[in-house]
TIVO-2410 file (N, C-alpha, C; in nm, 3 decimals):
# residues 161
REC num residu      c1      c2      c3 atome chaine
REC   1      M  -5.949  -1.194   0.313     N      A
REC   1      M  -5.848  -1.257   0.231    CA      A
REC   1      M  -5.814  -1.185   0.106     C      A
REC   2      P  -5.693  -1.238   0.038     N      A
REC   2      P  -5.680  -1.150  -0.073    CA      A
REC   2      P  -5.706  -1.273  -0.172     C      A
REC   3      A  -5.774  -1.238  -0.287     N      A
REC   3      A  -5.844  -1.294  -0.349    CA      A
REC   3      A  -5.734  -1.473  -0.396     C      A
REC   4      E  -5.564  -1.447  -0.464     N      A
REC   4      E  -5.501  -1.559  -0.453    CA      A
REC   4      E  -5.504  -1.670  -0.308     C      A
REC   5      L  -5.548  -1.583  -0.179     N      A
REC   5      L  -5.559  -1.721  -0.043    CA      A
REC   5      L  -5.631  -1.755  -0.057     C      A
REC   6      Q  -5.777  -1.672  -0.075     N      A
REC   6      Q  -5.944  -1.729  -0.078    CA      A
REC   6      Q  -5.882  -1.843  -0.139     C      A
REC   7      Q  -5.841  -1.826  -0.289     N      A
REC   7      Q  -5.836  -1.917  -0.392    CA      A
REC   7      Q  -5.792  -2.063  -0.356     C      A
REC   8      V  -5.634  -2.026  -0.340     N      A
REC   8      V  -5.605  -2.169  -0.183    CA      A
REC   8      V  -5.665  -2.187  -0.140     C      A
REC   9      G  -5.723  -2.105   0.012     N      A
REC   9      G  -5.810  -2.198   0.076    CA      A
REC   9      G  -5.899  -2.297   0.010     C      A
REC  10      D  -6.016  -2.250  -0.048     N      A
REC  10      D  -6.099  -2.305  -0.110    CA      A
REC  10      D  -6.044  -2.482  -0.207     C      A
REC  11      L  -5.933  -2.379  -0.229     N      A
REC  11      L  -5.821  -2.601  -0.294    CA      A
REC  11      L  -5.851  -2.630  -0.255     C      A
REC  12      M  -5.779  -2.625  -0.063     N      A
REC  12      M  -5.739  -2.704   0.076    CA      A
REC  12      M  -5.884  -2.722   0.089     C      A
REC  13      R  -5.997  -2.689   0.089     N      A
REC  13      R  -6.089  -2.720   0.184    CA      A
REC  13      R  -6.161  -2.813   0.032     C      A
REC  14      N  -6.116  -2.848  -0.076     N      A
REC  14      N  -6.129  -2.952  -0.178    CA      A
REC  14      N  -6.090  -3.075  -0.142     C      A
REC  15      F  -5.952  -3.016  -0.089     N      A
REC  15      F  -5.830  -3.158  -0.139    CA      A
REC  15      F  -5.853  -3.195   0.029     C      A
REC  16      G  -5.942  -3.139   0.112     N      A
REC  16      G  -5.933  -3.263   0.274    CA      A
REC  16      G  -5.888  -3.165   0.378     C      A
REC  17      M  -5.802  -3.047   0.347     N      A
REC  17      M  -5.739  -2.960   0.414    CA      A
REC  17      M  -5.764  -2.821   0.504     C      A
REC  18      A  -5.906  -2.845   0.511     N      A
REC  18      A  -5.993  -2.737   0.557    CA      A
REC  18      A  -5.932  -2.706   0.710     C      A
REC  19      E  -5.918  -2.822   0.810     N      A
REC  19      E  -5.874  -2.734   0.946    CA      A
REC  19      E  -5.757  -2.639   0.902     C      A
REC  20      Q  -5.675  -2.676   0.819     N      A
REC  20      Q  -5.517  -2.596   0.790    CA      A
REC  20      Q  -5.546  -2.468   0.775     C      A
REC  21      A  -5.625  -2.488   0.625     N      A
REC  21      A  -5.697  -2.349   0.590    CA      A
REC  21      A  -5.750  -2.288   0.700     C      A
REC  22      D  -5.866  -2.305   0.774     N      A
REC  22      D  -5.941  -2.240   0.870    CA      A
REC  22      D  -5.823  -2.189   1.009     C      A
REC  23      Q  -5.709  -2.284   1.021     N      A
REC  23      Q  -5.574  -2.216   1.136    CA      A
REC  23      Q  -5.573  -2.094   1.046     C      A
REC  24      F  -5.501  -2.076   0.988     N      A
REC  24      F  -5.474  -1.986   0.889    CA      A
REC  24      F  -5.531  -1.839   0.853     C      A
REC  25      E  -5.657  -1.893   0.910     N      A
REC  25      E  -5.721  -1.749   0.818    CA      A
REC  25      E  -5.782  -1.721   0.979     C      A
REC  26      N  -5.763  -1.793   1.035     N      A
REC  26      N  -5.809  -1.766   1.158    CA      A
REC  26      N  -5.658  -1.652   1.287     C      A
REC  27      S  -5.525  -1.733   1.192     N      A
REC  27      S  -5.463  -1.595   1.282    CA      A
REC  27      S  -5.404  -1.480   1.188     C      A
REC  28      L  -5.478  -1.564   1.095     N      A
REC  28      L  -5.433  -1.432   1.049    CA      A
REC  28      L  -5.542  -1.298   1.126     C      A
REC  29      N  -5.656  -1.336   1.142     N      A
REC  29      N  -5.755  -1.238   1.224    CA      A
REC  29      N  -5.712  -1.204   1.401     C      A
REC  30      Q  -5.604  -1.276   1.386     N      A
REC  30      Q  -5.600  -1.249   1.541    CA      A
REC  30      Q  -5.439  -1.146   1.611     C      A
REC  31      A  -5.389  -1.197   1.458     N      A
REC  31      A  -5.260  -1.102   1.449    CA      A
REC  31      A  -5.293  -0.952   1.412     C      A
REC  32      A  -5.401  -0.937   1.353     N      A
REC  32      A  -5.448  -0.802   1.377    CA      A
REC  32      A  -5.543  -0.731   1.427     C      A
REC  33      E  -5.610  -0.814   1.503     N      A
REC  33      E  -5.654  -0.736   1.660    CA      A
REC  33      E  -5.546  -0.713   1.760     C      A
REC  34      K  -5.484  -0.861   1.757     N      A
REC  34      K  -5.353  -0.756   1.869    CA      A
REC  34      K  -5.291  -0.651   1.843     C      A
REC  35      A  -5.261  -0.562   1.731     N      A
REC  35      A  -5.181  -0.477   1.718    CA      A
REC  35      A  -5.295  -0.304   1.746     C      A
REC  36      A  -5.426  -0.328   1.731     N      A
REC  36      A  -5.484  -0.219   1.677    CA      A
REC  36      A  -5.516  -0.127   1.749     C      A
REC  37      P  -5.493  -0.121   1.935     N      A
REC  37      P  -5.470  -0.069   2.055    CA      A
REC  37      P  -5.370   0.016   2.013     C      A
REC  38      H  -5.324   0.009   1.947     N      A
REC  38      H  -5.145   0.101   1.960    CA      A
REC  38      H  -5.145   0.206   1.881     C      A
REC  39      A  -5.298   0.187   1.804     N      A
REC  39      A  -5.340   0.296   1.688    CA      A
REC  39      A  -5.358   0.441   1.798     C      A
REC  40      T  -5.407   0.472   1.913     N      A
REC  40      T  -5.475   0.574   2.014    CA      A
REC  40      T  -5.389   0.649   1.996     C      A
REC  41      N  -5.264   0.717   2.032     N      A
REC  41      N  -5.195   0.772   2.037    CA      A
REC  41      N  -5.117   0.857   1.864     C      A
REC  42      I  -5.169   0.791   1.796     N      A
REC  42      I  -5.093   0.834   1.637    CA      A
REC  42      I  -5.226   0.917   1.630     C      A
REC  43      I  -5.325   0.881   1.653     N      A
REC  43      I  -5.485   0.955   1.602    CA      A
REC  43      I  -5.482   1.084   1.703     C      A
REC  44      V  -5.439   1.099   1.800     N      A
REC  44      V  -5.467   1.222   1.888    CA      A
REC  44      V  -5.383   1.274   1.871     C      A
REC  45      D  -5.225   1.275   1.814     N      A
REC  45      D  -5.169   1.306   1.769    CA      A
REC  45      D  -5.218   1.385   1.641     C      A
REC  46      A  -5.236   1.330   1.519     N      A
REC  46      A  -5.310   1.406   1.403    CA      A
REC  46      A  -5.401   1.529   1.435     C      A
REC  47      I  -5.494   1.476   1.562     N      A
REC  47      I  -5.615   1.591   1.590    CA      A
REC  47      I  -5.516   1.689   1.639     C      A
REC  48      K  -5.352   1.671   1.747     N      A
REC  48      K  -5.331   1.809   1.773    CA      A
REC  48      K  -5.266   1.866   1.643     C      A
REC  49      N  -5.153   1.824   1.544     N      A
REC  49      N  -5.164   1.863   1.442    CA      A
REC  49      N  -5.241   1.929   1.372     C      A
REC  50      M  -5.353   1.947   1.340     N      A
REC  50      M  -5.458   1.930   1.260    CA      A
REC  50      M  -5.490   2.102   1.257     C      A
REC  51      S  -5.511   2.151   1.165     N      A
REC  51      S  -5.479   2.335   1.105    CA      A
REC  51      S  -5.611   2.322   1.146     C      A
REC  52      I  -5.649   2.470   1.153     N      A
REC  52      I  -5.798   2.533   1.120    CA      A
REC  52      I  -5.824   2.503   0.989     C      A
REC  53      E  -5.778   2.486   0.883     N      A
REC  53      E  -5.823   2.503   0.750    CA      A
REC  53      E  -5.823   2.339   0.746     C      A
REC  54      D  -5.750   2.276   0.821     N      A
REC  54      D  -5.811   2.108   0.810    CA      A
REC  54      D  -5.956   2.074   0.877     C      A
REC  55      A  -5.987   2.181   0.987     N      A
REC  55      A  -6.071   2.152   1.091    CA      A
REC  55      A  -6.190   2.148   1.015     C      A
REC  56      N  -6.191   2.271   0.934     N      A
REC  56      N  -6.262   2.348   0.839    CA      A
REC  56      N  -6.322   2.280   0.692     C      A
REC  57      T  -6.205   2.198   0.668     N      A
REC  57      T  -6.273   2.151   0.547    CA      A
REC  57      T  -6.364   2.004   0.594     C      A
REC  58      I  -6.287   1.916   0.802     N      A
REC  58      I  -6.396   1.810   0.803    CA      A
REC  58      I  -6.519   1.855   0.837     C      A
REC  59      L  -6.484   1.971   0.908     N      A
REC  59      L  -6.680   1.990   0.908    CA      A
REC  59      L  -6.719   1.999   0.753     C      A
REC  60      H  -6.706   2.073   0.749     N      A
REC  60      H  -6.752   2.097   0.576    CA      A
REC  60      H  -6.815   1.996   0.490     C      A
REC  61      G  -6.743   1.922   0.507     N      A
REC  61      G  -6.716   1.789   0.406    CA      A
REC  61      G  -6.772   1.658   0.445     C      A
REC  62      E  -6.733   1.602   0.334     N      A
REC  62      E  -6.837   1.441   0.315    CA      A
REC  62      E  -6.873   1.406   0.405     C      A
REC  63      D  -6.922   1.267   0.382     N      A
REC  63      D  -6.938   1.221   0.566    CA      A
REC  63      D  -6.810   1.128   0.619     C      A
REC  64      D  -6.689   1.162   0.542     N      A
REC  64      D  -6.591   1.085   0.558    CA      A
REC  64      D  -6.486   1.162   0.587     C      A
REC  65      A  -6.464   1.299   0.583     N      A
REC  65      A  -6.393   1.391   0.613    CA      A
REC  65      A  -6.252   1.414   0.658     C      A
REC  66      A  -6.384   1.379   0.774     N      A
REC  66      A  -6.238   1.337   0.956    CA      A
REC  66      A  -6.191   1.192   0.859     C      A
REC  67      T  -6.260   1.091   0.814     N      A
REC  67      T  -6.151   0.925   0.858    CA      A
REC  67      T  -6.047   0.988   0.700     C      A
REC  68      Q  -6.091   1.033   0.611     N      A
REC  68      Q  -5.953   1.121   0.481    CA      A
REC  68      Q  -5.830   1.150   0.573     C      A
REC  69      Y  -5.890   1.247   0.623     N      A
REC  69      Y  -5.797   1.346   0.669    CA      A
REC  69      Y  -5.706   1.261   0.781     C      A
REC  70      F  -5.768   1.113   0.881     N      A
REC  70      F  -5.682   1.024   0.972    CA      A
REC  70      F  -5.599   0.977   0.881     C      A
REC  71      K  -5.617   0.919   0.770     N      A
REC  71      K  -5.623   0.836   0.680    CA      A
REC  71      K  -5.483   0.934   0.625     C      A
REC  72      T  -5.514   0.993   0.541     N      A
REC  72      T  -5.389   1.115   0.517    CA      A
REC  72      T  -5.261   1.082   0.587     C      A
REC  73      N  -5.351   1.163   0.706     N      A
REC  73      N  -5.161   1.202   0.833    CA      A
REC  73      N  -5.169   1.088   0.874     C      A
REC  74      T  -5.232   0.955   0.896     N      A
REC  74      T  -5.132   0.911   1.037    CA      A
REC  74      T  -5.120   0.728   0.975     C      A
REC  75      S  -5.149   0.744   0.831     N      A
REC  75      S  -5.096   0.586   0.701    CA      A
REC  75      S  -4.938   0.550   0.772     C      A
REC  76      Q  -4.874   0.621   0.738     N      A
REC  76      Q  -4.725   0.593   0.789    CA      A
REC  76      Q  -4.690   0.576   0.913     C      A
REC  77      A  -4.706   0.670   1.001     N      A
REC  77      A  -4.701   0.584   1.148    CA      A
REC  77      A  -4.774   0.503   1.171     C      A
REC  78      L  -4.946   0.469   1.117     N      A
REC  78      L  -5.001   0.332   1.182    CA      A
REC  78      L  -4.879   0.231   1.094     C      A
REC  79      T  -4.879   0.256   1.018     N      A
REC  79      T  -4.792   0.103   0.959    CA      A
REC  79      T  -4.683   0.124   1.002     C      A
REC  80      A  -4.609   0.153   1.024     N      A
REC  80      A  -4.493   0.202   1.122    CA      A
REC  80      A  -4.484   0.102   1.225     C      A
REC  81      L  -4.641   0.117   1.288     N      A
REC  81      L  -4.699   0.114   1.463    CA      A
REC  81      L  -4.674  -0.046   1.479     C      A
REC  82      F  -4.796  -0.104   1.313     N      A
REC  82      F  -4.876  -0.218   1.320    CA      A
REC  82      F  -4.759  -0.372   1.265     C      A
REC  83      Q  -4.695  -0.288   1.152     N      A
REC  83      Q  -4.593  -0.379   1.096    CA      A
REC  83      Q  -4.542  -0.526   1.187     C      A
REC  84      P  -4.473  -0.389   1.217     N      A
REC  84      P  -4.391  -0.530   1.360    CA      A
REC  84      P  -4.419  -0.583   1.462     C      A
REC  85      T  -4.563  -0.552   1.498     N      A
REC  85      T  -4.654  -0.593   1.573    CA      A
REC  85      T  -4.712  -0.727   1.527     C      A
REC  86      I  -4.772  -0.716   1.429     N      A
REC  86      I  -4.848  -0.789   1.332    CA      A
REC  86      I  -4.758  -0.896   1.271     C      A
REC  87      E  -4.629  -0.843   1.240     N      A
REC  87      E  -4.562  -0.974   1.221    CA      A
REC  87      E  -4.520  -1.066   1.265     C      A
REC  88      D  -4.510  -1.014   1.487     N      A
REC  88      D  -4.455  -1.105   1.575    CA      A
REC  88      D  -4.545  -1.176   1.609     C      A
REC  89      S  -4.710  -1.156   1.605     N      A
REC  89      S  -4.806  -1.181   1.621    CA      A
REC  89      S  -4.835  -1.297   1.508     C      A
REC  90      L  -4.802  -1.258   1.370     N      A
REC  90      L  -4.800  -1.356   1.291    CA      A
REC  90      L  -4.740  -1.481   1.351     C      A
REC  91      N  -4.605  -1.481   1.373     N      A
REC  91      N  -4.519  -1.560   1.387    CA      A
REC  91      N  -4.591  -1.667   1.460     C      A
REC  92      Q  -4.640  -1.595   1.625     N      A
REC  92      Q  -4.700  -1.605   1.719    CA      A
REC  92      Q  -4.795  -1.744   1.724     C      A
REC  93      V  -4.846  -1.703   1.649     N      A
REC  93      V  -4.947  -1.812   1.647    CA      A
REC  93      V  -5.007  -1.833   1.551     C      A
REC  94      G  -4.873  -1.893   1.431     N      A
REC  94      G  -4.871  -1.982   1.379    CA      A
REC  94      G  -4.918  -1.911   1.162     C      A
REC  95      S  -4.910  -1.817   1.188     N      A
REC  95      S  -4.964  -1.747   1.058    CA      A
REC  95      S  -4.842  -1.781   0.971     C      A
REC  96      T  -4.764  -1.719   0.963     N      A
REC  96      T  -4.609  -1.769   0.871    CA      A
REC  96      T  -4.640  -1.897   0.830     C      A
REC  97      K  -4.618  -1.984   0.963     N      A
REC  97      K  -4.595  -2.144   0.896    CA      A
REC  97      K  -4.687  -2.210   0.828     C      A
REC  98      Y  -4.836  -2.190   0.878     N      A
REC  98      Y  -4.936  -2.224   0.809    CA      A
REC  98      Y  -4.880  -2.144   0.634     C      A
REC  99      Y  -4.890  -2.015   0.608     N      A
REC  99      Y  -4.908  -1.990   0.514    CA      A
REC  99      Y  -4.775  -2.028   0.411     C      A
REC 100      N  -4.660  -2.095   0.472     N      A
REC 100      N  -4.553  -2.117   0.410    CA      A
REC 100      N  -4.582  -2.312   0.354     C      A
REC 101      D  -4.640  -2.326   0.476     N      A
REC 101      D  -4.687  -2.517   0.447    CA      A
REC 101      D  -4.762  -2.458   0.281     C      A
REC 102      I  -4.909  -2.401   0.331     N      A
REC 102      I  -5.031  -2.356   0.195    CA      A
REC 102      I  -4.914  -2.389   0.061     C      A
REC 103      A  -4.806  -2.199   0.067     N      A
REC 103      A  -4.744  -2.216  -0.071    CA      A
REC 103      A  -4.638  -2.300  -0.103     C      A
REC 104      K  -4.597  -2.364  -0.015     N      A
REC 104      K  -4.570  -2.519  -0.041    CA      A
REC 104      K  -4.635  -2.606  -0.092     C      A
REC 105      Q  -4.703  -2.663  -0.072     N      A
REC 105      Q  -4.798  -2.739  -0.104    CA      A
REC 105      Q  -4.933  -2.667  -0.252     C      A
REC 106      I  -4.904  -2.583  -0.228     N      A
REC 106      I  -5.004  -2.542  -0.365    CA      A
REC 106      I  -4.902  -2.463  -0.468     C      A
REC 107      A  -4.742  -2.412  -0.423     N      A
REC 107      A  -4.705  -2.427  -0.540    CA      A
REC 107      A  -4.697  -2.440  -0.663     C      A
REC 108      S  -4.751  -2.622  -0.673     N      A
REC 108      S  -4.722  -2.677  -0.800    CA      A
REC 108      S  -4.841  -2.716  -0.871     C      A
REC 109      I  -4.939  -2.667  -0.823     N      A
REC 109      I  -5.061  -2.690  -0.873    CA      A
REC 109      I  -5.085  -2.536  -0.996     C      A
REC 110      P  -5.089  -2.552  -1.144     N      A
REC 110      P  -5.087  -2.478  -1.268    CA      A
REC 110      P  -5.195  -2.340  -1.250     C      A
REC 111      L  -5.130  -2.221  -1.236     N      A
REC 111      L  -5.193  -2.057  -1.244    CA      A
REC 111      L  -5.233  -2.060  -1.078     C      A
REC 112      V  -5.289  -2.119  -1.044     N      A
REC 112      V  -5.293  -2.129  -0.858    CA      A
REC 112      V  -5.101  -2.051  -0.793     C      A
REC 113      G  -5.103  -2.194  -0.816     N      A
REC 113      G  -4.936  -2.166  -0.739    CA      A
REC 113      G  -4.867  -2.117  -0.758     C      A
REC 114      E  -4.899  -2.065  -0.878     N      A
REC 114      E  -4.829  -1.884  -0.953    CA      A
REC 114      E  -4.838  -1.773  -0.859     C      A
REC 115      N  -4.975  -1.774  -0.853     N      A
REC 115      N  -5.012  -1.636  -0.760    CA      A
REC 115      N  -4.997  -1.616  -0.617     C      A
REC 116      I  -4.928  -1.750  -0.594     N      A
REC 116      I  -4.877  -1.758  -0.458    CA      A
REC 116      I  -4.758  -1.677  -0.390     C      A
REC 117      N  -4.735  -1.604  -0.392     N      A
REC 117      N  -4.632  -1.477  -0.342    CA      A
REC 117      N  -4.713  -1.382  -0.280     C      A
REC 118      L  -4.669  -1.332  -0.170     N      A
REC 118      L  -4.792  -1.274  -0.133    CA      A
REC 118      L  -4.620  -1.179   0.029     C      A
REC 119      D  -4.675  -1.103   0.048     N      A
REC 119      D  -4.608  -1.043   0.172    CA      A
REC 119      D  -4.700  -1.034   0.222     C      A
REC 120      L  -4.698  -1.171   0.361     N      A
REC 120      L  -4.799  -1.198   0.434    CA      A
REC 120      L  -4.787  -1.075   0.595     C      A
REC 121      P  -4.718  -1.008   0.607     N      A
REC 121      P  -4.710  -0.897   0.714    CA      A
REC 121      P  -4.756  -0.750   0.613     C      A
REC 122      A  -4.713  -0.787   0.528     N      A
REC 122      A  -4.792  -0.608   0.469    CA      A
REC 122      A  -4.941  -0.608   0.435     C      A
REC 123      Y  -4.972  -0.735   0.408     N      A
REC 123      Y  -5.056  -0.766   0.370    CA      A
REC 123      Y  -5.152  -0.725   0.512     C      A
REC 124      V  -5.137  -0.822   0.598     N      A
REC 124      V  -5.229  -0.837   0.757    CA      A
REC 124      V  -5.268  -0.689   0.748     C      A
REC 125      T  -5.140  -0.582   0.805     N      A
REC 125      T  -5.131  -0.493   0.810    CA      A
REC 125      T  -5.166  -0.387   0.706     C      A
REC 126      E  -5.221  -0.427   0.610     N      A
REC 126      E  -5.277  -0.333   0.511    CA      A
REC 126      E  -5.455  -0.368   0.551     C      A
REC 127      Q  -5.440  -0.481   0.556     N      A
REC 127      Q  -5.587  -0.465   0.588    CA      A
REC 127      Q  -5.644  -0.410   0.758     C      A
REC 128      A  -5.581  -0.456   0.874     N      A
REC 128      A  -5.582  -0.363   0.986    CA      A
REC 128      A  -5.602  -0.280   0.965     C      A
REC 129      L  -5.506  -0.163   0.893     N      A
REC 129      L  -5.570  -0.005   0.861    CA      A
REC 129      L  -5.659   0.017   0.816     C      A
REC 130      N  -5.730  -0.067   0.682     N      A
REC 130      N  -5.843  -0.050   0.629    CA      A
REC 130      N  -5.958  -0.126   0.689     C      A
REC 131      G  -5.922  -0.141   0.815     N      A
REC 131      G  -6.078  -0.180   0.880    CA      A
REC 131      G  -6.086  -0.087   1.007     C      A
REC 132      L  -5.949  -0.039   1.060     N      A
REC 132      L  -5.966   0.087   1.110    CA      A
REC 132      L  -6.022   0.204   1.067     C      A
REC 133      F  -5.942   0.245   0.976     N      A
REC 133      F  -6.010   0.306   0.866    CA      A
REC 133      F  -6.196   0.268   0.870     C      A
REC 134      A  -6.253   0.194   0.831     N      A
REC 134      A  -6.356   0.147   0.823    CA      A
REC 134      A  -6.472   0.203   0.924     C      A
REC 135      M  -6.415   0.156   1.018     N      A
REC 135      M  -6.461   0.166   1.148    CA      A
REC 135      M  -6.487   0.304   1.271     C      A
REC 136      I  -6.361   0.445   1.233     N      A
REC 136      I  -6.373   0.598   1.189    CA      A
REC 136      I  -6.455   0.623   1.130     C      A
REC 137      A  -6.453   0.559   0.998     N      A
REC 137      A  -6.587   0.662   0.874    CA      A
REC 137      A  -6.735   0.571   0.918     C      A
REC 138      L  -6.771   0.412   1.030     N      A
REC 138      L  -6.881   0.454   1.055    CA      A
REC 138      L  -6.919   0.517   1.218     C      A
REC 139      E  -6.830   0.563   1.274     N      A
REC 139      E  -6.861   0.607   1.350    CA      A
REC 139      E  -6.860   0.845   1.345     C      A
REC 140      E  -6.769   0.830   1.254     N      A
REC 140      E  -6.756   0.936   1.190    CA      A
REC 140      E  -6.951   1.029   1.071     C      A
REC 141      K  -6.991   0.908   1.072     N      A
REC 141      K  -7.084   0.911   1.021    CA      A
REC 141      K  -7.250   0.929   1.118     C      A
REC 142      K  -7.204   0.846   1.190     N      A
REC 142      K  -7.296   0.869   1.327    CA      A
REC 142      K  -7.336   0.968   1.373     C      A
REC 143      I  -7.215   1.046   1.430     N      A
REC 143      I  -7.168   1.169   1.492    CA      A
REC 143      I  -7.218   1.292   1.365     C      A
REC 144      R  -7.183   1.251   1.278     N      A
REC 144      R  -7.290   1.390   1.142    CA      A
REC 144      R  -7.450   1.346   1.161     C      A
REC 145      E  -7.532   1.278   1.210     N      A
REC 145      E  -7.640   1.223   1.100    CA      A
REC 145      E  -7.684   1.184   1.214     C      A
REC 146      N  -7.680   1.141   1.386     N      A
REC 146      N  -7.763   1.129   1.469    CA      A
REC 146      N  -7.710   1.223   1.616     C      A
REC 147      P  -7.802   1.317   1.625     N      A
REC 147      P  -7.759   1.403   1.737    CA      A
REC 147      P  -7.740   1.326   1.850     C      A
REC 148      A  -7.756   1.216   1.913     N      A
REC 148      A  -7.709   1.188   2.045    CA      A
REC 148      A  -7.600   1.119   1.980     C      A
REC 149      A  -7.619   1.079   1.887     N      A
REC 149      A  -7.408   1.032   1.911    CA      A
REC 149      A  -7.325   1.118   1.926     C      A
REC 150      R  -7.351   1.259   1.958     N      A
REC 150      R  -7.250   1.371   1.945    CA      A
REC 150      R  -7.274   1.341   2.117     C      A
REC 151      T  -7.170   1.284   2.176     N      A
REC 151      T  -7.204   1.227   2.338    CA      A
REC 151      T  -7.152   1.371   2.387     C      A
REC 152      T  -7.065   1.402   2.385     N      A
REC 152      T  -6.964   1.521   2.423    CA      A
REC 152      T  -7.005   1.692   2.408     C      A
REC 153      E  -6.961   1.762   2.508     N      A
REC 153      E  -7.035   1.874   2.438    CA      A
REC 153      E  -6.962   1.945   2.340     C      A
REC 154      L  -6.849   1.955   2.359     N      A
REC 154      L  -6.745   1.937   2.204    CA      A
REC 154      L  -6.803   1.914   2.068     C      A
REC 155      L  -6.858   1.783   2.073     N      A
REC 155      L  -6.899   1.741   1.931    CA      A
REC 155      L  -7.045   1.839   1.885     C      A
REC 156      K  -7.118   1.838   2.056     N      A
REC 156      K  -7.254   1.904   2.008    CA      A
REC 156      K  -7.246   2.075   2.004     C      A
REC 157      K  -7.155   2.101   2.048     N      A
REC 157      K  -7.089   2.217   2.010    CA      A
REC 157      K  -7.071   2.211   1.887     C      A
REC 158      V  -6.976   2.194   1.784     N      A
REC 158      V  -6.934   2.209   1.665    CA      A
REC 158      V  -7.039   2.134   1.572     C      A
REC 159      F  -7.101   2.019   1.618     N      A
REC 159      F  -7.236   2.001   1.491    CA      A
REC 159      F  -7.371   2.105   1.547     C      A
REC 160      T  -7.347   2.199   1.616     N      A
REC 160      T  -7.507   2.246   1.594    CA      A
REC 160      T  -7.481   2.401   1.570     C      A
REC 161      D  -7.384   2.431   1.560     N      A
REC 161      D  -7.314   2.588   1.506    CA      A
REC 161      D  -7.353   2.588   1.325     C      A
***
């Protein structure tokens, strides 16, 4: 949750609106989860378009070199893919309605109400991609550090040479 919405959720809970705040937060998570499976083709295309120099940089780079490559080369396409799916999902699970309800109810509270101006689909898309890249970084680190994580012959060959 962004700080502004977390603050709103906390206030809602203090004013007896915990159920509505929880439903909103849960619907944000559901929307992001629904969009995630569609990323595979974009990641595969980035691998197919990788240059020898890119591969060398990844092989000899930091623990997250591959993740950074994917982030640089897929973020725009992933955003274009995720955002409509997330926006649709947010509408289906009611997040947009919850957000609008929360924003209306909190708008009159000084300082907090002034900060409730968020592009909800863009925010959830950004957070979904951050989560995706965090997962890729964890897997990359495992492959680099643990020979048992190198489950394919190609990975074994690349990381033992």
